[in-house]
N, CA, C and O atoms as a GROMACS GRO file, in nm:
protein
  532
    1UNK      N    1   0.084  -0.118   0.000
    1UNK     CA    2   0.000   0.000   0.000
    1UNK      C    3   0.088   0.124   0.000
    1UNK      O    4   0.185   0.132   0.076
    2UNK      N    5   0.056   0.218  -0.084
    2UNK     CA    6   0.142   0.336  -0.102
    2UNK      C    7   0.092   0.456  -0.023
    2UNK      O    8  -0.029   0.477  -0.008
    3UNK      N    9   0.186   0.536   0.026
    3UNK     CA   10   0.152   0.663   0.087
    3UNK      C   11   0.127   0.766  -0.020
    3UNK      O   12   0.031   0.843  -0.013
    4UNK      N   13   0.215   0.769  -0.123
    4UNK     CA   14   0.204   0.867  -0.230
    4UNK      C   15   0.159   0.798  -0.358
    4UNK      O   16   0.192   0.682  -0.382
    5UNK      N   17   0.085   0.870  -0.438
    5UNK     CA   18   0.038   0.815  -0.564
    5UNK      C   19   0.158   0.771  -0.648
    5UNK      O   20   0.251   0.848  -0.668
    6UNK      N   21   0.155   0.649  -0.696
    6UNK     CA   22   0.262   0.599  -0.782
    6UNK      C   23   0.385   0.551  -0.708
    6UNK      O   24   0.477   0.500  -0.772
    7UNK      N   25   0.391   0.564  -0.576
    7UNK     CA   26   0.508   0.520  -0.501
    7UNK      C   27   0.495   0.370  -0.475
    7UNK      O   28   0.402   0.327  -0.408
    8UNK      N   29   0.588   0.293  -0.528
    8UNK     CA   30   0.581   0.148  -0.514
    8UNK      C   31   0.684   0.093  -0.416
    8UNK      O   32   0.696  -0.028  -0.400
    9UNK      N   33   0.759   0.182  -0.348
    9UNK     CA   34   0.858   0.136  -0.253
    9UNK      C   35   0.790   0.073  -0.131
    9UNK      O   36   0.680   0.113  -0.093
   10UNK      N   37   0.857  -0.024  -0.071
   10UNK     CA   38   0.802  -0.093   0.045
   10UNK      C   39   0.790   0.003   0.164
   10UNK      O   40   0.869   0.096   0.179
   11UNK      N   41   0.690  -0.022   0.247
   11UNK     CA   42   0.667   0.055   0.369
   11UNK      C   43   0.710  -0.032   0.486
   11UNK      O   44   0.665  -0.146   0.499
   12UNK      N   45   0.798   0.022   0.572
   12UNK     CA   46   0.845  -0.048   0.690
   12UNK      C   47   0.790   0.022   0.814
   12UNK      O   48   0.808   0.143   0.831
   13UNK      N   49   0.722  -0.054   0.901
   13UNK     CA   50   0.663   0.003   1.021
   13UNK      C   51   0.711  -0.076   1.142
   13UNK      O   52   0.701  -0.199   1.145
   14UNK      N   53   0.764  -0.005   1.242
   14UNK     CA   54   0.802  -0.066   1.369
   14UNK      C   55   0.726   0.006   1.479
   14UNK      O   56   0.715   0.129   1.478
   15UNK      N   57   0.672  -0.070   1.576
   15UNK     CA   58   0.603  -0.010   1.690
   15UNK      C   59   0.597  -0.112   1.802
   15UNK      O   60   0.626  -0.229   1.782
   16UNK      N   61   0.559  -0.065   1.921
   16UNK     CA   62   0.544  -0.154   2.035
   16UNK      C   63   0.411  -0.230   2.029
   16UNK      O   64   0.401  -0.342   2.080
   17UNK      N   65   0.309  -0.168   1.966
   17UNK     CA   66   0.178  -0.232   1.956
   17UNK      C   67   0.106  -0.179   1.832
   17UNK      O   68   0.135  -0.069   1.784
   18UNK      N   69   0.011  -0.258   1.780
   18UNK     CA   70  -0.067  -0.217   1.664
   18UNK      C   71  -0.209  -0.270   1.677
   18UNK      O   72  -0.234  -0.373   1.739
   19UNK      N   73  -0.303  -0.194   1.615
   19UNK     CA   74  -0.444  -0.234   1.619
   19UNK      C   75  -0.509  -0.191   1.488
   19UNK      O   76  -0.491  -0.078   1.444
   20UNK      N   77  -0.584  -0.282   1.424
   20UNK     CA   78  -0.650  -0.252   1.296
   20UNK      C   79  -0.800  -0.273   1.310
   20UNK      O   80  -0.844  -0.376   1.361
   21UNK      N   81  -0.878  -0.175   1.264
   21UNK     CA   82  -1.023  -0.186   1.261
   21UNK      C   83  -1.064  -0.200   1.115
   21UNK      O   84  -1.063  -0.102   1.040
   22UNK      N   85  -1.101  -0.319   1.075
   22UNK     CA   86  -1.138  -0.346   0.935
   22UNK      C   87  -1.263  -0.269   0.894
   22UNK      O   88  -1.276  -0.231   0.777
   23UNK      N   89  -1.354  -0.246   0.987
   23UNK     CA   90  -1.479  -0.178   0.956
   23UNK      C   91  -1.456  -0.031   0.920
   23UNK      O   92  -1.514   0.020   0.824
   24UNK      N   93  -1.370   0.038   0.997
   24UNK     CA   94  -1.347   0.181   0.973
   24UNK      C   95  -1.226   0.208   0.884
   24UNK      O   96  -1.211   0.319   0.834
   25UNK      N   97  -1.140   0.108   0.864
   25UNK     CA   98  -1.020   0.129   0.783
   25UNK      C   99  -0.912   0.205   0.858
   25UNK      O  100  -0.826   0.267   0.795
   26UNK      N  101  -0.915   0.202   0.990
   26UNK     CA  102  -0.818   0.273   1.072
   26UNK      C  103  -0.718   0.173   1.130
   26UNK      O  104  -0.756   0.071   1.186
   27UNK      N  105  -0.589   0.204   1.116
   27UNK     CA  106  -0.483   0.126   1.178
   27UNK      C  107  -0.407   0.218   1.272
   27UNK      O  108  -0.365   0.327   1.233
   28UNK      N  109  -0.389   0.174   1.396
   28UNK     CA  110  -0.317   0.253   1.495
   28UNK      C  111  -0.190   0.180   1.537
   28UNK      O  112  -0.191   0.059   1.560
   29UNK      N  113  -0.080   0.255   1.547
   29UNK     CA  114   0.046   0.203   1.597
   29UNK      C  115   0.081   0.286   1.720
   29UNK      O  116   0.072   0.409   1.717
   30UNK      N  117   0.123   0.218   1.828
   30UNK     CA  118   0.150   0.289   1.952
   30UNK      C  119   0.288   0.252   2.006
   30UNK      O  120   0.334   0.139   1.991
   31UNK      N  121   0.353   0.350   2.071
   31UNK     CA  122   0.480   0.328   2.140
   31UNK      C  123   0.599   0.318   2.047
   31UNK      O  124   0.612   0.219   1.976
   32UNK      N  125   0.684   0.417   2.046
   32UNK     CA  126   0.807   0.416   1.966
   32UNK      C  127   0.781   0.376   1.821
   32UNK      O  128   0.840   0.279   1.772
   33UNK      N  129   0.695   0.448   1.755
   33UNK     CA  130   0.656   0.416   1.617
   33UNK      C  131   0.756   0.478   1.519
   33UNK      O  132   0.792   0.595   1.530
   34UNK      N  133   0.799   0.397   1.424
   34UNK     CA  134   0.887   0.443   1.317
   34UNK      C  135   0.831   0.389   1.185
   34UNK      O  136   0.813   0.268   1.169
   35UNK      N  137   0.804   0.480   1.092
   35UNK     CA  138   0.753   0.441   0.960
   35UNK      C  139   0.850   0.493   0.855
   35UNK      O  140   0.890   0.609   0.858
   36UNK      N  141   0.888   0.406   0.761
   36UNK     CA  142   0.978   0.445   0.653
   36UNK      C  143   0.925   0.396   0.519
   36UNK      O  144   0.879   0.283   0.506
   37UNK      N  145   0.932   0.485   0.420
   37UNK     CA  146   0.905   0.448   0.282
   37UNK      C  147   0.998   0.533   0.197
   37UNK      O  148   0.978   0.654   0.184
   38UNK      N  149   1.099   0.470   0.137
   38UNK     CA  150   1.198   0.545   0.060
   38UNK      C  151   1.266   0.646   0.150
   38UNK      O  152   1.323   0.609   0.253
   39UNK      N  153   1.262   0.774   0.112
   39UNK     CA  154   1.326   0.879   0.192
   39UNK      C  155   1.233   0.940   0.297
   39UNK      O  156   1.274   1.030   0.371
   40UNK      N  157   1.109   0.892   0.305
   40UNK     CA  158   1.012   0.942   0.403
   40UNK      C  159   1.026   0.865   0.534
   40UNK      O  160   1.025   0.742   0.536
   41UNK      N  161   1.041   0.939   0.645
   41UNK     CA  162   1.048   0.879   0.778
   41UNK      C  163   0.956   0.955   0.873
   41UNK      O  164   0.959   1.078   0.878
   42UNK      N  165   0.874   0.881   0.947
   42UNK     CA  166   0.788   0.939   1.049
   42UNK      C  167   0.820   0.868   1.180
   42UNK      O  168   0.820   0.745   1.186
   43UNK      N  169   0.847   0.947   1.286
   43UNK     CA  170   0.870   0.893   1.419
   43UNK      C  171   0.772   0.959   1.515
   43UNK      O  172   0.755   1.080   1.512
   44UNK      N  173   0.708   0.877   1.600
   44UNK     CA  174   0.607   0.932   1.692
   44UNK      C  175   0.579   0.832   1.804
   44UNK      O  176   0.626   0.719   1.800
   45UNK      N  177   0.502   0.876   1.902
   45UNK     CA  178   0.455   0.786   2.008
   45UNK      C  179   0.330   0.710   1.961
   45UNK      O  180   0.307   0.596   2.001
   46UNK      N  181   0.250   0.776   1.874
   46UNK     CA  182   0.129   0.712   1.822
   46UNK      C  183   0.108   0.758   1.678
   46UNK      O  184   0.120   0.878   1.649
   47UNK      N  185   0.075   0.665   1.589
   47UNK     CA  186   0.046   0.697   1.449
   47UNK      C  187  -0.083   0.626   1.411
   47UNK      O  188  -0.101   0.507   1.436
   48UNK      N  189  -0.174   0.703   1.349
   48UNK     CA  190  -0.298   0.647   1.298
   48UNK      C  191  -0.297   0.658   1.146
   48UNK      O  192  -0.275   0.767   1.092
   49UNK      N  193  -0.319   0.548   1.077
   49UNK     CA  194  -0.326   0.545   0.931
   49UNK      C  195  -0.472   0.528   0.890
   49UNK      O  196  -0.539   0.434   0.933
   50UNK      N  197  -0.521   0.620   0.807
   50UNK     CA  198  -0.658   0.614   0.756
   50UNK      C  199  -0.650   0.575   0.609
   50UNK      O  200  -0.572   0.632   0.533
   51UNK      N  201  -0.731   0.478   0.570
   51UNK     CA  202  -0.727   0.426   0.433
   51UNK      C  203  -0.852   0.463   0.355
   51UNK      O  204  -0.961   0.476   0.410
   52UNK      N  205  -0.832   0.482   0.223
   52UNK     CA  206  -0.942   0.487   0.126
   52UNK      C  207  -0.904   0.384   0.021
   52UNK      O  208  -0.809   0.404  -0.055
   53UNK      N  209  -0.977   0.275   0.017
   53UNK     CA  210  -0.940   0.164  -0.072
   53UNK      C  211  -0.809   0.104  -0.022
   53UNK      O  212  -0.796   0.072   0.096
   54UNK      N  213  -0.712   0.088  -0.112
   54UNK     CA  214  -0.582   0.033  -0.075
   54UNK      C  215  -0.477   0.139  -0.048
   54UNK      O  216  -0.360   0.106  -0.026
   55UNK      N  217  -0.515   0.266  -0.048
   55UNK     CA  218  -0.419   0.374  -0.029
   55UNK      C  219  -0.440   0.444   0.105
   55UNK      O  220  -0.552   0.458   0.153
   56UNK      N  221  -0.329   0.488   0.164
   56UNK     CA  222  -0.336   0.566   0.287
   56UNK      C  223  -0.380   0.707   0.249
   56UNK      O  224  -0.315   0.772   0.168
   57UNK      N  225  -0.491   0.754   0.308
   57UNK     CA  226  -0.542   0.887   0.276
   57UNK      C  227  -0.497   0.993   0.376
   57UNK      O  228  -0.493   1.112   0.344
   58UNK      N  229  -0.462   0.949   0.498
   58UNK     CA  230  -0.426   1.043   0.604
   58UNK      C  231  -0.340   0.972   0.706
   58UNK      O  232  -0.368   0.858   0.742
   59UNK      N  233  -0.235   1.039   0.752
   59UNK     CA  234  -0.150   0.986   0.858
   59UNK      C  235  -0.149   1.089   0.970
   59UNK      O  236  -0.107   1.203   0.950
   60UNK      N  237  -0.194   1.049   1.087
   60UNK     CA  238  -0.198   1.137   1.203
   60UNK      C  239  -0.097   1.086   1.305
   60UNK      O  240  -0.111   0.975   1.357
   61UNK      N  241   0.006   1.168   1.333
   61UNK     CA  242   0.113   1.129   1.424
   61UNK      C  243   0.113   1.222   1.545
   61UNK      O  244   0.099   1.343   1.531
   62UNK      N  245   0.129   1.164   1.664
   62UNK     CA  246   0.138   1.244   1.785
   62UNK      C  247   0.260   1.200   1.865
   62UNK      O  248   0.297   1.082   1.864
   63UNK      N  249   0.320   1.294   1.935
   63UNK     CA  250   0.436   1.264   2.017
   63UNK      C  251   0.483   1.390   2.087
   63UNK      O  252   0.416   1.493   2.084
   64UNK      N  253   0.597   1.381   2.149
   64UNK     CA  254   0.649   1.496   2.221
   64UNK      C  255   0.795   1.519   2.186
   64UNK      O  256   0.880   1.500   2.273
   65UNK      N  257   0.830   1.558   2.065
   65UNK     CA  258   0.739   1.578   1.950
   65UNK      C  259   0.738   1.457   1.858
   65UNK      O  260   0.817   1.364   1.873
   66UNK      N  261   0.647   1.460   1.762
   66UNK     CA  262   0.649   1.367   1.650
   66UNK      C  263   0.735   1.432   1.542
   66UNK      O  264   0.750   1.554   1.541
   67UNK      N  265   0.792   1.352   1.453
   67UNK     CA  266   0.875   1.411   1.347
   67UNK      C  267   0.842   1.349   1.211
   67UNK      O  268   0.801   1.234   1.201
   68UNK      N  269   0.863   1.429   1.109
   68UNK     CA  270   0.841   1.390   0.969
   68UNK      C  271   0.965   1.436   0.894
   68UNK      O  272   1.005   1.552   0.906
   69UNK      N  273   1.025   1.348   0.818
   69UNK     CA  274   1.144   1.383   0.740
   69UNK      C  275   1.132   1.322   0.602
   69UNK      O  276   1.093   1.206   0.587
   70UNK      N  277   1.165   1.402   0.500
   70UNK     CA  278   1.159   1.352   0.363
   70UNK      C  279   1.258   1.426   0.276
   70UNK      O  280   1.270   1.549   0.284
   71UNK      N  281   1.327   1.351   0.194
   71UNK     CA  282   1.412   1.411   0.091
   71UNK      C  283   1.334   1.404  -0.039
   71UNK      O  284   1.280   1.298  -0.074
   72UNK      N  285   1.327   1.518  -0.110
   72UNK     CA  286   1.264   1.516  -0.242
   72UNK      C  287   1.356   1.585  -0.341
   72UNK      O  288   1.471   1.615  -0.307
   73UNK      N  289   1.309   1.611  -0.460
   73UNK     CA  290   1.393   1.667  -0.566
   73UNK      C  291   1.447   1.807  -0.534
   73UNK      O  292   1.541   1.852  -0.599
   74UNK      N  293   1.388   1.874  -0.436
   74UNK     CA  294   1.434   2.010  -0.403
   74UNK      C  295   1.509   2.018  -0.270
   74UNK      O  296   1.549   2.127  -0.231
   75UNK      N  297   1.528   1.908  -0.201
   75UNK     CA  298   1.601   1.910  -0.076
   75UNK      C  299   1.531   1.831   0.033
   75UNK      O  300   1.442   1.750   0.005
   76UNK      N  301   1.573   1.855   0.156
   76UNK     CA  302   1.520   1.781   0.270
   76UNK      C  303   1.421   1.866   0.349
   76UNK      O  304   1.444   1.984   0.374
   77UNK      N  305   1.310   1.804   0.389
   77UNK     CA  306   1.210   1.865   0.475
   77UNK      C  307   1.219   1.795   0.609
   77UNK      O  308   1.216   1.672   0.616
   78UNK      N  309   1.228   1.872   0.717
   78UNK     CA  310   1.226   1.815   0.851
   78UNK      C  311   1.122   1.892   0.931
   78UNK      O  312   1.135   2.013   0.952
   79UNK      N  313   1.019   1.822   0.976
   79UNK     CA  314   0.909   1.884   1.051
   79UNK      C  315   0.896   1.817   1.186
   79UNK      O  316   0.912   1.695   1.199
   80UNK      N  317   0.865   1.899   1.288
   80UNK     CA  318   0.841   1.848   1.423
   80UNK      C  319   0.724   1.923   1.484
   80UNK      O  320   0.708   2.043   1.465
   81UNK      N  321   0.641   1.850   1.558
   81UNK     CA  322   0.527   1.910   1.630
   81UNK      C  323   0.468   1.803   1.720
   81UNK      O  324   0.497   1.684   1.705
   82UNK      N  325   0.384   1.846   1.812
   82UNK     CA  326   0.316   1.748   1.897
   82UNK      C  327   0.214   1.668   1.816
   82UNK      O  328   0.189   1.551   1.846
   83UNK      N  329   0.156   1.730   1.712
   83UNK     CA  330   0.064   1.661   1.621
   83UNK      C  331   0.104   1.694   1.478
   83UNK      O  332   0.117   1.810   1.441
   84UNK      N  333   0.123   1.589   1.397
   84UNK     CA  334   0.154   1.606   1.255
   84UNK      C  335   0.051   1.528   1.175
   84UNK      O  336   0.034   1.408   1.194
   85UNK      N  337  -0.018   1.599   1.086
   85UNK     CA  338  -0.114   1.535   0.996
   85UNK      C  339  -0.057   1.543   0.855
   85UNK      O  340  -0.032   1.653   0.804
   86UNK      N  341  -0.038   1.428   0.792
   86UNK     CA  342   0.018   1.421   0.657
   86UNK      C  343  -0.090   1.366   0.564
   86UNK      O  344  -0.147   1.260   0.589
   87UNK      N  345  -0.117   1.441   0.456
   87UNK     CA  346  -0.214   1.399   0.355
   87UNK      C  347  -0.137   1.362   0.229
   87UNK      O  348  -0.102   1.450   0.151
   88UNK      N  349  -0.111   1.233   0.207
   88UNK     CA  350  -0.027   1.190   0.095
   88UNK      C  351  -0.077   1.231  -0.044
   88UNK      O  352   0.002   1.273  -0.128
   89UNK      N  353  -0.207   1.220  -0.068
   89UNK     CA  354  -0.260   1.252  -0.202
   89UNK      C  355  -0.238   1.397  -0.241
   89UNK      O  356  -0.196   1.426  -0.353
   90UNK      N  357  -0.266   1.489  -0.149
   90UNK     CA  358  -0.250   1.632  -0.179
   90UNK      C  359  -0.111   1.682  -0.141
   90UNK      O  360  -0.078   1.798  -0.165
   91UNK      N  361  -0.030   1.595  -0.082
   91UNK     CA  362   0.106   1.629  -0.040
   91UNK      C  363   0.109   1.753   0.050
   91UNK      O  364   0.176   1.852   0.020
   92UNK      N  365   0.034   1.745   0.159
   92UNK     CA  366   0.027   1.855   0.255
   92UNK      C  367   0.058   1.802   0.395
   92UNK      O  368   0.029   1.687   0.428
   93UNK      N  369   0.119   1.890   0.476
   93UNK     CA  370   0.147   1.857   0.616
   93UNK      C  371   0.087   1.967   0.703
   93UNK      O  372   0.105   2.086   0.676
   94UNK      N  373   0.015   1.926   0.807
   94UNK     CA  374  -0.038   2.019   0.907
   94UNK      C  375   0.038   1.991   1.037
   94UNK      O  376   0.034   1.879   1.088
   95UNK      N  377   0.106   2.092   1.090
   95UNK     CA  378   0.180   2.078   1.215
   95UNK      C  379   0.106   2.158   1.321
   95UNK      O  380   0.072   2.274   1.299
   96UNK      N  381   0.082   2.097   1.438
   96UNK     CA  382   0.007   2.166   1.544
   96UNK      C  383   0.077   2.150   1.678
   96UNK      O  384   0.119   2.040   1.714
   97UNK      N  385   0.090   2.259   1.750
   97UNK     CA  386   0.146   2.269   1.884
   97UNK      C  387   0.298   2.250   1.882
   97UNK      O  388   0.348   2.142   1.850
   98UNK      N  389   0.370   2.357   1.916
   98UNK     CA  390   0.517   2.359   1.917
   98UNK      C  391   0.574   2.310   1.784
   98UNK      O  392   0.660   2.222   1.781
   99UNK      N  393   0.526   2.369   1.677
   99UNK     CA  394   0.560   2.326   1.542
   99UNK      C  395   0.688   2.392   1.490
   99UNK      O  396   0.716   2.508   1.518
  100UNK      N  397   0.766   2.314   1.414
  100UNK     CA  398   0.881   2.370   1.343
  100UNK      C  399   0.897   2.294   1.212
  100UNK      O  400   0.871   2.174   1.204
  101UNK      N  401   0.941   2.368   1.110
  101UNK     CA  402   0.965   2.309   0.979
  101UNK      C  403   1.095   2.367   0.925
  101UNK      O  404   1.112   2.489   0.918
  102UNK      N  405   1.186   2.280   0.885
  102UNK     CA  406   1.315   2.321   0.832
  102UNK      C  407   1.327   2.274   0.688
  102UNK      O  408   1.301   2.157   0.658
  103UNK      N  409   1.366   2.365   0.600
  103UNK     CA  410   1.386   2.331   0.459
  103UNK      C  411   1.491   2.425   0.401
  103UNK      O  412   1.476   2.547   0.409
  104UNK      N  413   1.595   2.369   0.343
  104UNK     CA  414   1.699   2.448   0.274
  104UNK      C  415   1.755   2.562   0.359
  104UNK      O  416   1.772   2.673   0.310
  105UNK      N  417   1.785   2.533   0.486
  105UNK     CA  418   1.846   2.635   0.571
  105UNK      C  419   1.749   2.734   0.631
  105UNK      O  420   1.791   2.825   0.703
  106UNK      N  421   1.620   2.720   0.604
  106UNK     CA  422   1.519   2.808   0.661
  106UNK      C  423   1.441   2.731   0.766
  106UNK      O  424   1.395   2.620   0.740
  107UNK      N  425   1.426   2.790   0.884
  107UNK     CA  426   1.350   2.729   0.992
  107UNK      C  427   1.228   2.814   1.020
  107UNK      O  428   1.238   2.934   1.044
  108UNK      N  429   1.111   2.750   1.018
  108UNK     CA  430   0.986   2.818   1.048
  108UNK      C  431   0.932   2.755   1.176
  108UNK      O  432   0.925   2.633   1.186
  109UNK      N  433   0.895   2.838   1.274
  109UNK     CA  434   0.837   2.786   1.397
  109UNK      C  435   0.707   2.858   1.426
  109UNK      O  436   0.685   2.971   1.381
  110UNK      N  437   0.620   2.794   1.502
  110UNK     CA  438   0.494   2.855   1.540
  110UNK      C  439   0.406   2.752   1.607
  110UNK      O  440   0.445   2.637   1.623
  111UNK      N  441   0.288   2.794   1.646
  111UNK     CA  442   0.195   2.701   1.709
  111UNK      C  443   0.130   2.610   1.605
  111UNK      O  444   0.094   2.497   1.634
  112UNK      N  445   0.114   2.662   1.482
  112UNK     CA  446   0.050   2.586   1.376
  112UNK      C  447   0.115   2.622   1.242
  112UNK      O  448   0.134   2.739   1.211
  113UNK      N  449   0.150   2.520   1.164
  113UNK     CA  450   0.210   2.541   1.032
  113UNK      C  451   0.140   2.449   0.933
  113UNK      O  452   0.122   2.330   0.960
  114UNK      N  453   0.102   2.502   0.821
  114UNK     CA  454   0.048   2.424   0.710
  114UNK      C  455   0.150   2.432   0.597
  114UNK      O  456   0.184   2.541   0.551
  115UNK      N  457   0.200   2.315   0.552
  115UNK     CA  458   0.302   2.314   0.447
  115UNK      C  459   0.254   2.232   0.328
  115UNK      O  460   0.214   2.117   0.342
  116UNK      N  461   0.258   2.294   0.210
  116UNK     CA  462   0.222   2.229   0.084
  116UNK      C  463   0.352   2.179   0.022
  116UNK      O  464   0.429   2.259  -0.033
  117UNK      N  465   0.378   2.050   0.029
  117UNK     CA  466   0.503   1.992  -0.020
  117UNK      C  467   0.518   2.011  -0.170
  117UNK      O  468   0.625   2.049  -0.218
  118UNK      N  469   0.412   1.986  -0.245
  118UNK     CA  470   0.418   1.994  -0.391
  118UNK      C  471   0.453   2.134  -0.440
  118UNK      O  472   0.533   2.150  -0.532
  119UNK      N  473   0.393   2.238  -0.377
  119UNK     CA  474   0.416   2.376  -0.420
  119UNK      C  475   0.519   2.449  -0.336
  119UNK      O  476   0.551   2.565  -0.362
  120UNK      N  477   0.572   2.380  -0.231
  120UNK     CA  478   0.673   2.435  -0.142
  120UNK      C  479   0.632   2.569  -0.082
  120UNK      O  480   0.707   2.666  -0.083
  121UNK      N  481   0.510   2.572  -0.029
  121UNK     CA  482   0.460   2.694   0.035
  121UNK      C  483   0.409   2.660   0.174
  121UNK      O  484   0.363   2.548   0.200
  122UNK      N  485   0.418   2.758   0.264
  122UNK     CA  486   0.366   2.736   0.399
  122UNK      C  487   0.275   2.852   0.436
  122UNK      O  488   0.292   2.965   0.389
  123UNK      N  489   0.178   2.822   0.521
  123UNK     CA  490   0.086   2.923   0.572
  123UNK      C  491   0.081   2.904   0.723
  123UNK      O  492   0.053   2.794   0.771
  124UNK      N  493   0.110   3.011   0.798
  124UNK     CA  494   0.106   3.005   0.943
  124UNK      C  495   0.052   3.136   0.995
  124UNK      O  496   0.082   3.243   0.941
  125UNK      N  497  -0.028   3.130   1.101
  125UNK     CA  498  -0.080   3.254   1.157
  125UNK      C  499   0.029   3.338   1.224
  125UNK      O  500   0.034   3.459   1.204
  126UNK      N  501   0.116   3.275   1.303
  126UNK     CA  502   0.226   3.346   1.369
  126UNK      C  503   0.352   3.263   1.350
  126UNK      O  504   0.355   3.146   1.389
  127UNK      N  505   0.454   3.322   1.290
  127UNK     CA  506   0.574   3.246   1.263
  127UNK      C  507   0.699   3.325   1.298
  127UNK      O  508   0.698   3.448   1.305
  128UNK      N  509   0.806   3.251   1.320
  128UNK     CA  510   0.939   3.308   1.335
  128UNK      C  511   1.026   3.235   1.234
  128UNK      O  512   1.028   3.112   1.231
  129UNK      N  513   1.097   3.310   1.153
  129UNK     CA  514   1.177   3.249   1.048
  129UNK      C  515   1.324   3.278   1.074
  129UNK      O  516   1.362   3.393   1.097
  130UNK      N  517   1.406   3.174   1.071
  130UNK     CA  518   1.550   3.187   1.088
  130UNK      C  519   1.616   3.139   0.960
  130UNK      O  520   1.586   3.029   0.912
  131UNK      N  521   1.704   3.218   0.903
  131UNK     CA  522   1.773   3.181   0.780
  131UNK      C  523   1.921   3.170   0.810
  131UNK      O  524   1.983   3.265   0.858
  132UNK      N  525   1.978   3.052   0.781
  132UNK     CA  526   2.122   3.031   0.801
  132UNK      C  527   2.198   3.089   0.683
  132UNK      O  528   2.162   3.068   0.568
  133UNK      N  529   2.303   3.162   0.713
  133UNK     CA  530   2.385   3.223   0.606
  133UNK      C  531   2.520   3.156   0.600
  133UNK      O  532   2.603   3.193   0.517
   0.00000   0.00000   0.00000
């Protein structure tokens, strides 16, 4: 099952416990969760995978903090927050509570960050930006 459309790389998931609800299509992983697919890595205390058909439609990660890391054609994205919501189809990340996002030497922090991976844009109500020179 792919996170991103057309991604055929294997998905590796490690956790202390897992639970799947066939009726709702929800899979939960708890305790030291690590998910990897290609260059995508998610680490959290709890991860919930929501499915539509055979594809993951939403990944909800929580931790103190949870982290999301991915290398793509334009560089590396590193995101951290207490709650990270990743929408693979639209390639968007929602970071909530103590959020930070680092890309190409730029660090964005705030209580809430919305990042569009495909268009490389972010929207945040209150942000602090640090640029490394």
